[in-house]
C-alpha positions as CSV (number, residue, x, y, z in Angstrom):
1,M,35.8,13.8,89.0
2,A,32.4,14.2,90.6
3,V,29.4,15.4,88.5
4,P,25.8,15.9,89.6
5,A,23.4,13.3,88.2
6,R,19.7,12.6,88.8
7,S,18.1,9.2,89.3
8,L,14.5,8.5,88.6
9,L,13.8,8.1,92.3
10,Y,16.2,10.3,94.2
11,Q,19.0,12.8,93.8
12,V,22.4,11.2,93.3
13,V,26.0,12.2,92.9
14,C,27.9,10.5,90.2
15,Y,31.7,9.9,90.5
16,E,33.5,9.1,87.2
17,H,36.8,7.4,86.4
18,P,38.2,7.2,82.9
19,L,39.7,3.9,81.7
20,N,42.0,5.3,79.1
21,E,43.9,8.5,78.4
22,R,41.5,9.6,75.6
23,V,38.5,9.7,77.9
24,R,40.7,11.4,80.6
25,S,41.3,14.2,78.2
26,L,37.6,14.5,77.2
27,L,36.6,14.8,80.9
28,R,39.2,17.5,81.5
29,L,38.0,19.4,78.5
30,E,34.4,19.1,79.6
31,F,35.4,20.4,83.1
32,L,37.2,23.4,81.6
33,F,34.5,24.3,79.2
34,Q,32.0,24.2,82.0
35,Q,34.3,26.4,84.2
36,V,34.7,28.9,81.4
37,T,30.9,29.0,80.5
38,H,30.0,29.6,84.1
39,A,32.7,32.3,84.5
40,V,31.8,34.2,81.3
41,A,28.2,34.5,82.5
42,G,29.4,36.2,85.7
43,H,29.8,39.9,86.2
44,S,32.7,40.4,88.5
45,S,36.3,40.9,87.7
46,W,37.0,37.6,89.5
47,D,34.7,35.8,87.1
48,S,36.7,37.2,84.2
49,R,39.9,36.1,85.8
50,A,38.5,32.6,86.2
51,A,37.3,32.6,82.6
52,L,40.8,33.5,81.4
53,Q,42.4,30.8,83.5
54,G,40.1,28.3,82.0
55,L,40.9,29.6,78.5
56,F,44.6,29.2,79.1
57,D,44.1,25.7,80.3
58,L,42.0,24.9,77.3
59,L,44.7,26.3,74.9
60,A,47.3,24.2,76.7
61,L,45.2,21.0,76.6
62,T,44.3,21.3,72.9
63,G,47.8,22.5,71.8
64,R,49.0,19.2,70.5
65,N,49.1,19.0,66.7
66,E,47.4,15.6,66.7
67,F,44.5,16.7,69.0
68,K,42.1,17.5,66.2
69,G,42.9,14.3,64.4
70,D,42.3,12.3,67.6
71,L,38.9,13.8,68.1
72,L,37.9,13.1,64.4
73,K,39.1,9.4,64.7
74,E,37.0,9.0,67.9
75,L,33.9,10.5,66.3
76,E,34.3,8.3,63.2
77,R,34.8,5.2,65.4
78,H,31.6,5.9,67.2
79,G,29.8,6.5,64.0
80,T,31.0,3.1,62.6
81,T,30.1,1.3,65.9
82,L,26.6,2.8,65.9
83,N,26.0,2.1,62.2
84,R,26.5,-1.6,62.9
85,L,23.4,-1.4,65.2
86,R,21.2,-1.3,62.1
87,Q,21.6,-5.1,61.9
88,V,20.3,-5.5,65.5
89,P,16.6,-6.4,65.8
90,G,14.5,-3.9,67.7
91,V,16.8,-0.9,67.2
92,H,14.8,2.3,66.6
93,A,16.0,3.4,63.2
94,A,14.9,7.0,63.4
95,T,16.7,7.5,66.7
96,L,19.8,5.9,65.3
97,D,19.7,8.0,62.1
98,S,19.3,11.2,64.3
99,V,22.5,10.3,66.3
100,L,24.5,9.4,63.2
101,A,23.4,12.7,61.6
102,E,24.6,14.6,64.7
103,I,27.9,12.8,64.6
104,D,28.3,13.7,60.9
105,S,27.5,17.4,61.7
106,V,30.1,17.6,64.5
107,I,32.7,15.9,62.3
108,G,32.1,18.6,59.7
109,Q,32.5,21.3,62.3
110,V,35.7,19.9,63.6
111,H,37.0,19.6,60.1
112,G,36.1,23.3,59.6
113,L,37.9,24.3,62.8
114,D,39.7,27.6,62.1
115,S,43.3,26.8,63.1
116,L,44.5,30.2,62.0
117,A,42.0,31.9,64.3
118,L,42.9,29.6,67.2
119,E,46.6,30.3,66.7
120,S,45.8,34.1,66.6
121,V,44.3,33.8,70.0
122,R,47.4,31.9,71.3
123,Q,49.6,34.7,69.9
124,T,47.5,37.7,71.2
125,D,50.0,39.9,73.1
126,F,47.4,40.9,75.7
127,L,46.7,37.2,76.5
128,S,50.3,36.1,76.3
129,A,51.4,38.7,78.9
130,I,48.6,37.6,81.3
131,H,49.4,33.9,80.8
132,K,53.1,34.5,81.4
133,R,52.5,36.4,84.6
134,N,49.9,33.8,85.6
135,Q,52.7,31.3,86.2
136,V,53.9,33.5,89.1
137,P,52.0,33.2,92.4
138,G,50.0,36.5,92.7
139,G,51.7,37.6,89.4
140,T,48.6,39.2,88.0
141,C,48.2,41.9,90.6
142,R,47.1,45.3,89.4
143,F,50.7,46.7,89.6
144,D,52.1,43.8,87.5
145,L,49.7,44.2,84.6
146,P,48.1,47.6,84.4
147,A,46.6,46.8,80.9
148,F,44.9,43.7,82.4
149,Y,43.7,45.7,85.4
150,H,42.3,48.4,83.0
151,W,40.5,45.7,81.0
152,L,39.0,44.3,84.2
153,Q,37.5,47.7,85.0
154,Q,35.5,47.7,81.7
155,D,31.8,46.9,81.7
156,A,31.0,43.2,82.2
157,L,29.3,42.9,78.8
158,I,32.4,44.2,77.0
159,R,34.6,41.7,78.9
160,A,32.2,38.9,78.1
161,D,32.2,39.8,74.4
162,H,36.0,39.7,74.3
163,L,36.0,36.3,76.2
164,R,33.5,34.8,73.7
165,E,35.6,36.1,70.8
166,W,38.7,34.3,72.2
167,L,36.7,31.2,72.9
168,A,34.9,31.0,69.5
169,P,37.6,29.0,67.7
170,L,37.4,26.3,70.4
171,L,33.6,25.8,70.0
172,P,33.9,22.8,67.5
173,L,36.1,21.1,70.1
174,Q,33.5,21.8,72.8
175,Q,30.7,20.3,70.7
176,A,32.8,17.2,69.9
177,T,33.6,16.7,73.6
178,T,30.0,17.1,74.6
179,L,28.7,14.6,72.0
180,L,31.4,12.0,72.6
181,L,30.9,12.0,76.4
182,R,27.1,11.8,76.0
183,L,27.4,8.8,73.7
184,I,29.8,7.1,76.2
185,R,27.6,7.8,79.2
186,E,24.5,6.7,77.5
187,S,26.1,3.4,76.3
188,A,25.1,1.6,79.6
189,S,22.6,1.7,82.4
190,P,23.1,1.7,86.2
191,R,23.1,-1.6,88.0
192,P,22.9,-2.1,91.7
193,E,26.0,-3.5,93.4
194,I,27.3,-4.1,96.9
195,A,30.8,-3.2,98.1
196,V,31.7,-5.7,100.9
197,Q,33.3,-3.9,103.8
198,G,33.7,-0.8,101.6
199,F,35.6,-2.6,98.7
200,F,34.5,-3.6,95.2
201,Q,36.6,-5.0,92.4
202,R,35.7,-6.2,88.9
203,G,37.6,-7.5,85.9
204,L,36.9,-6.2,82.4
205,D,36.9,-8.0,79.1
206,S,40.0,-6.6,77.4
207,G,38.3,-7.2,74.0
208,A,35.5,-4.7,74.8
209,P,36.0,-1.0,74.4
210,H,35.5,0.0,78.0
211,Q,35.7,3.8,78.4
212,L,34.4,5.0,81.7
213,V,33.3,3.8,85.2
214,R,30.5,5.7,86.9
215,V,29.5,5.2,90.6
216,L,26.2,6.6,91.8
217,L,25.5,7.3,95.4
218,P,22.6,9.1,97.1
219,A,23.2,12.8,97.6
220,G,24.2,13.5,101.2
221,N,25.9,10.1,101.6
222,A,28.7,10.2,104.2
223,L,30.9,8.1,101.9
224,F,32.8,8.7,98.7
225,P,34.4,6.3,96.2
226,E,38.1,6.3,95.3
227,I,38.3,4.5,92.0
228,S,41.4,3.1,90.3
229,G,41.7,0.9,87.2
230,G,42.5,0.6,83.6
231,R,41.8,-1.6,80.6
232,H,41.7,-5.0,82.5
233,R,40.1,-4.3,85.8
234,F,39.0,-1.6,88.3
235,S,38.6,-1.3,92.0
236,I,36.6,1.0,94.3
237,H,37.3,1.8,97.9
238,F,34.5,3.6,99.7
239,L,36.0,6.1,102.1
240,E,34.7,8.2,105.1
241,Q,36.1,11.6,105.9
242,P,33.9,13.5,108.3
243,D,36.7,15.9,109.0
244,P,38.8,17.1,106.0
245,N,41.6,17.8,108.5
246,R,42.0,14.1,109.0
247,R,42.8,11.3,106.6
248,A,40.0,9.4,104.9
249,V,39.5,5.8,106.1
250,Q,37.8,2.9,104.3
251,S,34.3,2.1,105.4
252,S,33.9,-1.3,107.3
253,A,30.2,-1.5,106.3
254,N,28.7,-3.1,103.2
255,V,27.9,-0.2,100.8
256,A,25.0,-0.3,98.3
257,F,25.6,1.7,95.2
258,E,24.8,1.8,91.5
259,L,27.5,1.1,88.9
260,V,27.7,2.0,85.2
261,C,30.5,0.4,83.1
262,C,30.4,2.4,79.8
263,A,31.7,0.6,76.7
264,I,31.2,1.7,73.1
């Protein structure tokens, strides 16, 4: 997944690759929350359709019974890891206390997640009918779901209020996702690297909790990275694709880039 990022000196594009399934789910959640937030702020019926699609995807992704428990375990693990930094010379105690307090606050919000309200959203007849027809290509045309079409004709502010109401039970999960990914991304700094003839590979210490690989390139660069890897190693192929109608090919040039290996 590519996300915009800013270097101190120039505009860059950051490509990210998760190194475990837990971070993969967090990145997908972040993507969906960003999609829904953007769509809810829009005024057209197409924005409302996009917001509902994001909502359905969020409900599907968070539907596992153990999902809430997994988030709590990860938050608690980060809290324990950061608390050990008190023993490290030079650590700014006030900053550390602030982050730990934020983790405790989000843990409390996730504990307080209203499961009944979330299940009520899942069982809403109006949403269920749209979701079912959404599985059919073009299945939410105006003649398929007149109730949905009627809702789309209402004022944008009314639709936005309904969407926020349905999204409200998910907000603790959004806050947990945002905090965890921020902690992961801030756990390491960019380092300059060279991919010889468009290829770079690195082994990882299996004893360290590596979470995420980030590759930073200047905006407007003609190349993009294809990243693969897991717990023990990762590799990066820098590809060129000037015409999307043709297959991408690996660059034969040495490619300078910035690499961030996030471990926490």
